[in-house]
SESE-692561 format. One record per residue (C-alpha): residue number from 1; chain; x, y, z. Coordinates in steps of 0.5 Angstrom, whole numbers. Example, Ala and Ser with C-alpha at 12.3 -4.5 7.8 and 13.67 -1.06 7.14 Angstrom:
ZADREN_1_A_25_-9_16
ZADREN_2_A_27_-2_14
% end
This chain:
ZADREN_1_A_-112_-147_-189
ZADREN_2_A_-115_-154_-188
ZADREN_3_A_-118_-155_-182
ZADREN_4_A_-119_-163_-180
ZADREN_5_A_-124_-165_-175
ZADREN_6_A_-124_-173_-173
ZADREN_7_A_-129_-176_-167
ZADREN_8_A_-127_-183_-165
ZADREN_9_A_-130_-188_-165
ZADREN_10_A_-132_-194_-169
ZADREN_11_A_-134_-190_-175
ZADREN_12_A_-129_-184_-176
ZADREN_13_A_-132_-178_-179
ZADREN_14_A_-128_-173_-182
ZADREN_15_A_-129_-167_-184
ZADREN_16_A_-123_-162_-189
ZADREN_17_A_-125_-154_-189
ZADREN_18_A_-121_-152_-195
ZADREN_19_A_-121_-144_-197
ZADREN_20_A_-116_-140_-201
ZADREN_21_A_-115_-137_-208
ZADREN_22_A_-119_-140_-214
ZADREN_23_A_-113_-141_-220
ZADREN_24_A_-117_-138_-225
ZADREN_25_A_-112_-132_-225
ZADREN_26_A_-118_-127_-228
ZADREN_27_A_-120_-126_-222
ZADREN_28_A_-116_-127_-216
ZADREN_29_A_-121_-123_-210
ZADREN_30_A_-125_-129_-210
ZADREN_31_A_-125_-135_-205
ZADREN_32_A_-127_-142_-207
ZADREN_33_A_-130_-146_-200
ZADREN_34_A_-130_-154_-201
ZADREN_35_A_-134_-157_-196
ZADREN_36_A_-131_-166_-196
ZADREN_37_A_-135_-169_-190
ZADREN_38_A_-134_-178_-191
ZADREN_39_A_-134_-184_-187
ZADREN_40_A_-128_-188_-186
ZADREN_41_A_-128_-194_-183
ZADREN_42_A_-122_-195_-178
ZADREN_43_A_-120_-199_-172
ZADREN_44_A_-116_-197_-167
ZADREN_45_A_-110_-199_-164
ZADREN_46_A_-107_-197_-158
ZADREN_47_A_-99_-200_-156
ZADREN_48_A_-94_-198_-152
ZADREN_49_A_-87_-198_-155
ZADREN_50_A_-82_-202_-152
ZADREN_51_A_-75_-202_-153
ZADREN_52_A_-72_-209_-156
ZADREN_53_A_-66_-208_-153
ZADREN_54_A_-68_-207_-146
ZADREN_55_A_-73_-212_-145
ZADREN_56_A_-72_-211_-136
ZADREN_57_A_-74_-204_-137
ZADREN_58_A_-80_-201_-133
ZADREN_59_A_-80_-195_-129
ZADREN_60_A_-79_-195_-121
ZADREN_61_A_-86_-194_-119
ZADREN_62_A_-84_-193_-112
ZADREN_63_A_-78_-189_-112
ZADREN_64_A_-81_-184_-117
ZADREN_65_A_-88_-183_-113
ZADREN_66_A_-84_-182_-108
ZADREN_67_A_-78_-177_-112
ZADREN_68_A_-85_-174_-115
ZADREN_69_A_-82_-173_-122
ZADREN_70_A_-77_-180_-126
ZADREN_71_A_-73_-174_-127
ZADREN_72_A_-70_-173_-121
ZADREN_73_A_-64_-174_-119
ZADREN_74_A_-64_-182_-115
ZADREN_75_A_-70_-186_-120
ZADREN_76_A_-64_-183_-125
ZADREN_77_A_-59_-185_-121
ZADREN_78_A_-63_-193_-121
ZADREN_79_A_-64_-193_-128
ZADREN_80_A_-56_-193_-129
ZADREN_81_A_-55_-198_-124
ZADREN_82_A_-61_-203_-128
ZADREN_83_A_-56_-201_-135
ZADREN_84_A_-50_-200_-134
ZADREN_85_A_-49_-205_-129
ZADREN_86_A_-54_-210_-127
ZADREN_87_A_-56_-212_-135
ZADREN_88_A_-49_-212_-136
ZADREN_89_A_-48_-220_-134
ZADREN_90_A_-52_-226_-135
ZADREN_91_A_-53_-226_-127
ZADREN_92_A_-55_-218_-127
ZADREN_93_A_-61_-219_-132
ZADREN_94_A_-63_-227_-129
ZADREN_95_A_-64_-222_-122
ZADREN_96_A_-68_-217_-126
ZADREN_97_A_-72_-222_-129
ZADREN_98_A_-73_-224_-122
ZADREN_99_A_-74_-217_-119
ZADREN_100_A_-79_-214_-124
ZADREN_101_A_-84_-220_-122
ZADREN_102_A_-84_-219_-115
ZADREN_103_A_-83_-212_-114
ZADREN_104_A_-89_-211_-120
ZADREN_105_A_-94_-214_-116
ZADREN_106_A_-94_-209_-110
ZADREN_107_A_-91_-203_-112
ZADREN_108_A_-97_-200_-116
ZADREN_109_A_-101_-200_-110
ZADREN_110_A_-96_-196_-105
ZADREN_111_A_-94_-192_-111
ZADREN_112_A_-102_-190_-111
ZADREN_113_A_-102_-190_-103
ZADREN_114_A_-96_-185_-104
ZADREN_115_A_-100_-181_-109
ZADREN_116_A_-106_-181_-104
ZADREN_117_A_-103_-179_-97
ZADREN_118_A_-98_-174_-97
ZADREN_119_A_-95_-177_-91
ZADREN_120_A_-94_-183_-92
ZADREN_121_A_-90_-182_-99
ZADREN_122_A_-85_-178_-95
ZADREN_123_A_-85_-184_-91
ZADREN_124_A_-82_-188_-97
ZADREN_125_A_-78_-182_-98
ZADREN_126_A_-75_-182_-93
ZADREN_127_A_-74_-190_-91
ZADREN_128_A_-72_-191_-100
ZADREN_129_A_-66_-186_-99
ZADREN_130_A_-60_-190_-97
ZADREN_131_A_-62_-196_-101
ZADREN_132_A_-62_-191_-106
ZADREN_133_A_-55_-188_-105
ZADREN_134_A_-53_-195_-103
ZADREN_135_A_-54_-197_-109
ZADREN_136_A_-51_-192_-112
ZADREN_137_A_-44_-195_-111
ZADREN_138_A_-46_-200_-117
ZADREN_139_A_-45_-194_-121
ZADREN_140_A_-37_-192_-118
ZADREN_141_A_-34_-200_-120
ZADREN_142_A_-32_-204_-125
ZADREN_143_A_-36_-210_-125
ZADREN_144_A_-35_-214_-133
ZADREN_145_A_-37_-221_-130
ZADREN_146_A_-42_-224_-127
ZADREN_147_A_-37_-226_-122
ZADREN_148_A_-36_-219_-120
ZADREN_149_A_-44_-216_-120
ZADREN_150_A_-45_-222_-116
ZADREN_151_A_-40_-220_-110
ZADREN_152_A_-42_-213_-111
ZADREN_153_A_-50_-213_-110
ZADREN_154_A_-48_-218_-104
ZADREN_155_A_-45_-213_-101
ZADREN_156_A_-50_-208_-102
ZADREN_157_A_-54_-213_-99
ZADREN_158_A_-51_-215_-93
ZADREN_159_A_-50_-207_-93
ZADREN_160_A_-57_-206_-93
ZADREN_161_A_-59_-211_-89
ZADREN_162_A_-56_-208_-84
ZADREN_163_A_-59_-201_-85
ZADREN_164_A_-66_-204_-84
ZADREN_165_A_-66_-209_-79
ZADREN_166_A_-59_-209_-76
ZADREN_167_A_-59_-203_-73
ZADREN_168_A_-65_-201_-71
ZADREN_169_A_-65_-210_-68
ZADREN_170_A_-59_-206_-64
ZADREN_171_A_-63_-200_-63
ZADREN_172_A_-68_-203_-60
ZADREN_173_A_-64_-207_-56
ZADREN_174_A_-60_-202_-52
ZADREN_175_A_-66_-198_-51
ZADREN_176_A_-71_-203_-48
ZADREN_177_A_-64_-205_-44
ZADREN_178_A_-63_-198_-42
ZADREN_179_A_-70_-197_-38
ZADREN_180_A_-71_-205_-36
ZADREN_181_A_-75_-209_-40
% end
């Protein structure tokens, strides 16, 4: 049996305990136990591996916090869109580079708020669900060129502007006109 005890600091202390039958055939029941303790100077580097094929990776922080796991179906849809459609063209890659620059400037804060407040998390989930499912249209199209990605992306952007800004503005206008304000 081998037991290894490692305590990390600037110096690593290793204790190895070995026990077993001695190689001496004349005394098979005799146990030989040897304890060795040594010091090894080391430095510890912690790195995150990055997939060289996809330098635009990263997590959907806000959506993951909203849905509770990276394995949720909406999160998988977003990854498929990014990997299988958007990143397949130069225009899509340029978009993702700029999007990530903006997105990761605020998304860690929003996702922290989601984890701290259940009501806020549910509000975010309700708010982003139409966006996620409108973007999933990109999983069902064949956009092989920069032009096609730009056209489809712009169309879905227009759809989302309508969902999030135009529709609420129309509803507010109708409600205000009904009540005479």
